[in-house]
C-alpha positions as CSV (number, residue, x, y, z in Angstrom):
1,M,20.4,19.0,5.7
2,T,17.2,17.9,4.0
3,D,16.2,18.9,0.5
4,H,12.6,20.2,0.5
5,R,12.3,20.8,-3.2
6,P,9.6,19.0,-5.1
7,A,10.5,15.9,-7.2
8,P,11.6,16.8,-10.8
9,E,8.6,15.1,-12.3
10,A,6.2,17.3,-10.4
11,R,7.8,20.5,-11.8
12,Q,7.0,22.2,-15.1
13,T,9.7,21.4,-17.6
14,P,11.0,24.1,-19.9
15,G,9.1,24.3,-23.2
16,T,5.9,22.8,-21.9
17,P,2.8,24.9,-22.2
18,P,1.4,26.3,-18.9
19,W,-1.7,24.6,-17.5
20,P,-4.9,26.6,-17.3
21,P,-5.6,28.7,-14.1
22,A,-7.9,27.2,-11.5
23,L,-11.3,28.7,-12.1
24,V,-12.6,28.9,-8.5
25,P,-16.1,30.1,-8.1
26,A,-16.6,32.9,-5.6
27,D,-19.4,31.0,-3.9
28,R,-22.0,28.4,-4.9
29,P,-25.7,29.1,-4.3
30,R,-27.4,27.0,-1.6
31,R,-31.0,26.2,-1.5
32,P,-33.0,28.6,0.7
33,G,-33.3,27.4,4.3
34,T,-30.4,24.9,4.0
35,A,-27.7,25.0,6.6
36,P,-24.1,24.4,5.6
37,R,-23.0,20.9,6.5
38,C,-20.1,18.6,6.3
39,S,-20.9,16.0,3.7
40,A,-17.7,13.9,4.1
41,V,-14.7,13.5,6.3
42,E,-11.5,11.7,5.0
43,S,-8.9,10.5,7.5
44,A,-5.5,9.2,6.3
45,D,-2.4,8.3,8.2
46,L,0.6,10.0,6.7
47,D,4.2,8.9,7.2
48,S,5.6,11.0,10.1
49,R,8.5,11.9,7.9
50,S,6.3,13.7,5.4
51,V,7.3,17.3,4.5
52,R,4.4,19.6,5.4
53,E,4.6,22.0,2.5
54,P,4.4,19.4,-0.3
55,V,1.6,17.5,1.6
56,L,-0.3,20.7,2.0
57,A,0.2,21.5,-1.7
58,A,-1.2,18.1,-2.6
59,A,-4.2,18.7,-0.3
60,F,-4.8,22.1,-1.7
61,A,-4.7,20.6,-5.2
62,A,-7.4,18.1,-4.1
63,V,-9.6,21.0,-2.7
64,L,-9.2,23.0,-5.9
65,H,-10.2,19.9,-7.9
66,R,-13.3,19.5,-5.7
67,C,-14.3,23.2,-6.1
68,T,-13.6,23.6,-9.8
69,G,-13.9,20.1,-11.3
70,Q,-10.6,20.7,-13.1
71,E,-8.3,17.6,-13.3
72,R,-5.1,19.5,-14.1
73,I,-4.0,21.7,-11.1
74,A,-0.7,23.7,-11.2
75,L,0.6,25.5,-8.2
76,A,3.5,28.1,-8.4
77,T,6.2,27.7,-5.8
78,A,9.6,29.3,-5.3
79,D,11.2,26.3,-6.9
80,G,9.0,26.3,-9.9
81,E,5.5,24.9,-10.7
82,L,4.0,21.9,-9.1
83,R,1.6,20.0,-11.3
84,F,-1.0,17.6,-10.1
85,Q,-3.3,15.3,-12.2
86,V,-6.3,14.9,-9.9
87,T,-9.3,12.7,-10.5
88,G,-12.3,11.8,-8.3
89,E,-10.4,8.7,-7.3
90,S,-7.2,10.4,-6.3
91,T,-6.2,10.2,-2.6
92,L,-3.9,12.5,-0.7
93,R,-1.4,9.7,-0.5
94,D,-1.5,9.3,-4.3
95,L,-1.0,13.0,-4.9
96,A,1.8,13.3,-2.4
97,A,3.5,10.0,-3.4
98,H,5.9,11.6,-5.9
99,L,7.0,14.4,-3.6
100,P,10.1,14.0,-1.4
101,T,9.9,13.3,2.4
102,S,12.2,14.9,4.9
103,G,13.5,11.5,6.0
104,E,14.9,10.7,2.5
105,P,18.6,11.4,2.1
106,R,19.7,13.6,-0.8
107,A,21.5,11.9,-3.7
108,E,24.9,13.0,-2.5
109,E,24.2,11.5,1.0
110,H,23.8,7.9,-0.3
111,T,26.6,5.7,0.9
C-alpha cells in the first residue's frame, strides 16, 4: 500500500502562524476590443510514478501565485496544510519535488 500523505516539511507544524489567505481577484479588466489569448504554454515531463493529487496541488499553488502575486501559498488538505513558497522562477518540478511519489516505498517497507 502506498502512502499518499504530503511530506512532513510541506505541512504546517503546530505552533506556527497560519499563512495569509490567497487574495484571488474576481476578474481582471481587459482592454476594450482585446480578445482573450494564451500568453504562454509550459510543458514538463513528470515522472510517471508521480501522485496526481500532490502534483495538482503544486500546479494549483503556481496558478494562485500567478493570479495573486503572493509568494506564500497554503492549501488545506485532509492531512493538514500544504505550504508552498512560490517565486516567478519556480517550476512545477521544484514545487512538487518535496512531495512523495507513489513509487516510493513507505519507511516500514525498506529492507
